[in-house]
C-alpha positions as a Markdown table, in Angstrom:
| # | Residue | x | y | z |
|---|---|---|---|---|
| 1 | Unk | -87.9 | -2.3 | 34.3 |
| 2 | Unk | -87.3 | 0.2 | 31.6 |
| 3 | Unk | -84.2 | 1.6 | 33.3 |
| 4 | Unk | -82.8 | -1.9 | 33.7 |
| 5 | Unk | -83.3 | -2.6 | 30.0 |
| 6 | Unk | -81.4 | 0.6 | 29.0 |
| 7 | Unk | -78.7 | -0.1 | 31.5 |
| 8 | Unk | -78.1 | -3.6 | 30.0 |
| 9 | Unk | -78.2 | -2.1 | 26.4 |
| 10 | Unk | -75.7 | 0.6 | 27.4 |
| 11 | Unk | -73.3 | -1.9 | 29.0 |
| 12 | Unk | -73.6 | -4.2 | 26.0 |
| 13 | Unk | -72.7 | -1.4 | 23.6 |
| 14 | Unk | -69.9 | -0.2 | 25.9 |
| 15 | Unk | -68.4 | -3.7 | 26.0 |
| 16 | Unk | -68.7 | -4.1 | 22.2 |
| 17 | Unk | -67.0 | -0.8 | 21.5 |
| 18 | Unk | -64.2 | -1.3 | 24.0 |
| 19 | Unk | -60.7 | -1.1 | 22.6 |
| 20 | Unk | -58.2 | -3.6 | 23.8 |
| 21 | Unk | -55.2 | -2.1 | 25.6 |
| 22 | Unk | -51.9 | -3.6 | 24.7 |
| 23 | Unk | -50.1 | -5.4 | 27.5 |
| 24 | Unk | -47.4 | -3.4 | 29.3 |
| 25 | Unk | -43.9 | -3.7 | 27.7 |
| 26 | Unk | -40.6 | -3.2 | 29.4 |
| 27 | Unk | -39.2 | 0.4 | 29.0 |
| 28 | Unk | -36.4 | -1.0 | 26.8 |
| 29 | Unk | -39.0 | -2.2 | 24.2 |
| 30 | Unk | -40.5 | 1.3 | 24.0 |
| 31 | Unk | -37.2 | 3.0 | 23.2 |
| 32 | Unk | -36.1 | 3.1 | 19.5 |
| 33 | Unk | -33.6 | 0.5 | 18.6 |
| 34 | Unk | -30.1 | 1.9 | 18.2 |
| 35 | Unk | -28.6 | 1.0 | 14.8 |
| 36 | Unk | -24.9 | 0.5 | 14.8 |
| 37 | Unk | -22.8 | 0.5 | 11.7 |
| 38 | Unk | -19.4 | -1.2 | 11.2 |
| 39 | Unk | -16.1 | 0.6 | 10.7 |
| 40 | Unk | -16.3 | -0.3 | 7.0 |
| 41 | Unk | -19.7 | 1.2 | 6.7 |
| 42 | Unk | -18.4 | 4.3 | 8.5 |
| 43 | Unk | -15.7 | 4.6 | 5.9 |
| 44 | Unk | -18.4 | 4.4 | 3.2 |
| 45 | Unk | -20.4 | 7.2 | 4.9 |
| 46 | Unk | -17.2 | 9.3 | 4.9 |
| 47 | Unk | -16.4 | 8.5 | 1.3 |
| 48 | Unk | -20.0 | 9.4 | 0.3 |
| 49 | Unk | -19.7 | 12.8 | 1.9 |
| 50 | Unk | -16.1 | 13.7 | 1.0 |
| 51 | Unk | -15.8 | 11.8 | -2.3 |
| 52 | Unk | -13.1 | 9.6 | -3.8 |
| 53 | Unk | -11.2 | 12.3 | -5.7 |
| 54 | Unk | -10.6 | 15.9 | -4.6 |
| 55 | Unk | -12.1 | 17.9 | -7.5 |
| 56 | Unk | -9.8 | 20.9 | -7.1 |
| 57 | Unk | -6.5 | 19.0 | -6.9 |
| 58 | Unk | -7.4 | 15.8 | -8.7 |
| 59 | Unk | -5.9 | 13.7 | -5.9 |
| 60 | Unk | -7.4 | 10.4 | -4.9 |
| 61 | Unk | -8.7 | 10.4 | -1.4 |
| 62 | Unk | -7.8 | 7.7 | 1.2 |
| 63 | Unk | -9.6 | 6.9 | 4.5 |
| 64 | Unk | -7.7 | 4.9 | 7.0 |
| 65 | Unk | -9.5 | 3.5 | 10.1 |
| 66 | Unk | -7.6 | 4.3 | 13.3 |
| 67 | Unk | -9.9 | 2.9 | 16.0 |
| 68 | Unk | -12.7 | 4.3 | 18.1 |
| 69 | Unk | -12.9 | 7.5 | 20.1 |
| 70 | Unk | -15.5 | 8.5 | 22.7 |
| 71 | Unk | -16.4 | 12.2 | 23.0 |
| 72 | Unk | -19.1 | 13.5 | 25.3 |
| 73 | Unk | -20.5 | 10.0 | 25.7 |
| 74 | Unk | -20.8 | 9.3 | 22.0 |
| 75 | Unk | -18.7 | 6.6 | 20.3 |
| 76 | Unk | -17.1 | 7.4 | 17.0 |
| 77 | Unk | -15.0 | 5.6 | 14.4 |
| 78 | Unk | -11.8 | 7.7 | 13.8 |
| 79 | Unk | -10.4 | 7.9 | 10.2 |
| 80 | Unk | -7.1 | 9.3 | 9.0 |
| 81 | Unk | -7.9 | 11.3 | 5.8 |
| 82 | Unk | -5.1 | 11.5 | 3.2 |
| 83 | Unk | -4.8 | 11.9 | -0.5 |
| 84 | Unk | -2.5 | 10.5 | -3.1 |
| 85 | Unk | -0.1 | 13.2 | -4.5 |
| 86 | Unk | 1.4 | 12.8 | -7.9 |
| 87 | Unk | 0.4 | 9.2 | -7.9 |
| 88 | Unk | 3.3 | 8.2 | -5.7 |
| 89 | Unk | 2.8 | 9.1 | -2.0 |
| 90 | Unk | 0.0 | 9.7 | 0.5 |
| 91 | Unk | -0.1 | 13.1 | 2.2 |
| 92 | Unk | -2.0 | 13.4 | 5.5 |
| 93 | Unk | -4.9 | 16.0 | 5.5 |
| 94 | Unk | -6.8 | 15.6 | 8.8 |
| 95 | Unk | -8.9 | 13.1 | 10.8 |
| 96 | Unk | -12.7 | 12.6 | 10.6 |
| 97 | Unk | -15.1 | 11.0 | 13.0 |
| 98 | Unk | -18.2 | 9.0 | 12.1 |
| 99 | Unk | -20.5 | 8.2 | 14.9 |
| 100 | Unk | -21.2 | 4.4 | 15.3 |
| 101 | Unk | -24.8 | 5.0 | 14.4 |
| 102 | Unk | -23.7 | 6.8 | 11.2 |
| 103 | Unk | -25.6 | 10.0 | 12.0 |
| 104 | Unk | -22.7 | 12.4 | 12.7 |
| 105 | Unk | -19.7 | 13.1 | 10.6 |
| 106 | Unk | -17.2 | 15.7 | 11.8 |
| 107 | Unk | -13.6 | 16.7 | 11.4 |
| 108 | Unk | -11.5 | 15.6 | 14.4 |
| 109 | Unk | -8.5 | 17.9 | 15.1 |
| 110 | Unk | -6.0 | 16.0 | 17.0 |
| 111 | Unk | -4.2 | 17.8 | 19.8 |
| 112 | Unk | -0.9 | 19.2 | 18.7 |
| 113 | Unk | 2.1 | 17.9 | 20.6 |
| 114 | Unk | 3.5 | 20.1 | 23.3 |
| 115 | Unk | 6.6 | 22.1 | 22.3 |
């Protein structure tokens, strides 16, 4: 009888201390949500990194959205980077890419046309 009493007490304590296990979730719910930014927000990311005025030359920077590019499976917004020279004309500098999640900013060297 003593063993039965301890068995009942043990099971009661075990049941009381049991942690609930969350129900199974689909694999998609376990993956972190991908945050996507707009092309306008991508331009802001670029402006935050490169600035609005080139400090050395004093020229105002311009970022023109040219569409999307996919490289190595990652989608990027493509921007034409120019600056305003002498207050009267834009001069092209280079292109920059901003990933659609806003995490990657990199220069994008366009292929030179064949001669």
